[in-house]
C-alpha positions as CSV (number, residue, x, y, z in Angstrom):
1,M,11.6,12.7,5.5
2,K,8.4,13.5,4.3
3,I,6.5,13.7,0.5
4,S,6.3,17.3,1.0
5,E,9.9,17.9,2.2
6,A,10.6,15.7,-1.2
7,L,8.9,16.9,-4.2
8,S,11.9,18.8,-5.7
9,I,13.8,16.0,-5.2
10,I,10.7,13.6,-6.9
11,K,10.1,16.1,-9.7
12,T,14.0,16.4,-11.2
13,E,13.7,12.4,-10.9
14,K,11.3,12.5,-13.4
15,A,12.6,16.0,-15.3
16,F,15.7,14.0,-16.2
17,R,14.1,10.8,-16.3
18,K,16.7,9.4,-13.9
19,T,17.2,8.5,-9.9
20,P,19.2,10.2,-7.4
21,I,22.0,8.5,-8.2
22,G,21.9,8.3,-11.8
23,R,20.6,5.2,-12.5
24,T,17.4,5.0,-15.3
25,L,13.8,5.8,-14.2
26,T,11.7,2.5,-16.1
27,E,7.9,3.6,-17.4
28,Y,6.1,2.4,-14.3
29,A,8.4,4.0,-11.5
30,I,7.8,7.6,-14.2
31,E,3.3,6.2,-13.6
32,A,4.2,6.5,-9.8
33,I,6.7,9.3,-9.5
34,D,3.2,10.7,-11.2
35,A,1.1,8.9,-9.0
36,A,3.2,10.7,-6.2
37,L,2.7,14.1,-7.2
38,E,-1.0,14.1,-7.8
39,D,-2.4,12.0,-4.6
40,T,-1.7,16.0,-2.2
41,K,-3.6,14.2,0.0
42,N,-1.2,11.8,1.2
43,Y,2.4,14.5,0.4
44,D,2.6,13.6,4.5
45,V,3.4,10.2,3.7
46,E,6.7,8.9,4.7
47,A,9.6,8.8,1.7
48,T,10.9,5.6,0.8
49,K,14.5,4.7,-0.9
50,C,16.0,2.1,-2.3
51,L,19.1,1.2,-1.5
52,N,19.3,0.0,-5.0
53,C,19.0,2.4,-8.0
54,G,18.2,5.1,-5.7
55,F,14.6,5.7,-6.5
56,L,13.1,8.5,-4.0
57,G,8.9,7.9,-3.8
58,S,6.1,7.2,-1.8
59,S,5.8,4.7,1.4
60,L,2.4,3.9,-0.6
61,L,3.6,3.0,-4.3
62,F,6.7,0.4,-2.5
63,P,4.1,-2.1,-1.3
64,R,6.1,-5.2,-3.2
65,G,9.1,-3.6,-3.5
66,C,10.8,-0.9,-5.7
67,P,8.4,0.2,-8.7
68,N,11.7,1.0,-10.5
69,C,13.6,-2.1,-10.3
70,N,11.8,-4.8,-8.3
71,S,14.4,-4.6,-5.1
72,K,13.2,-5.1,-2.1
73,D,15.9,-3.6,-0.4
74,I,13.9,-0.6,0.6
75,S,14.4,2.5,4.0
76,S,12.3,4.8,4.8
77,E,15.3,6.6,6.1
78,V,15.5,9.0,3.6
79,K,18.3,12.5,4.5
80,Y,19.4,14.5,1.3
């Protein structure tokens, strides 16, 4: 799934300050969401999902793990 296809999920994460599975977002994760939403040139980048907390965001923002919980258990196979 591309970021452009996941925009509604990402915007919902920000609005509710929760991941799709209900975990609370950290301030760093909210900043990562803002960066992903502002970077319209990278909307064709793959979305990445944290398998621990459920955070969904741009794969460019997961270089060292999840921006929300720091888990290294991530997947680019995002299906909703």
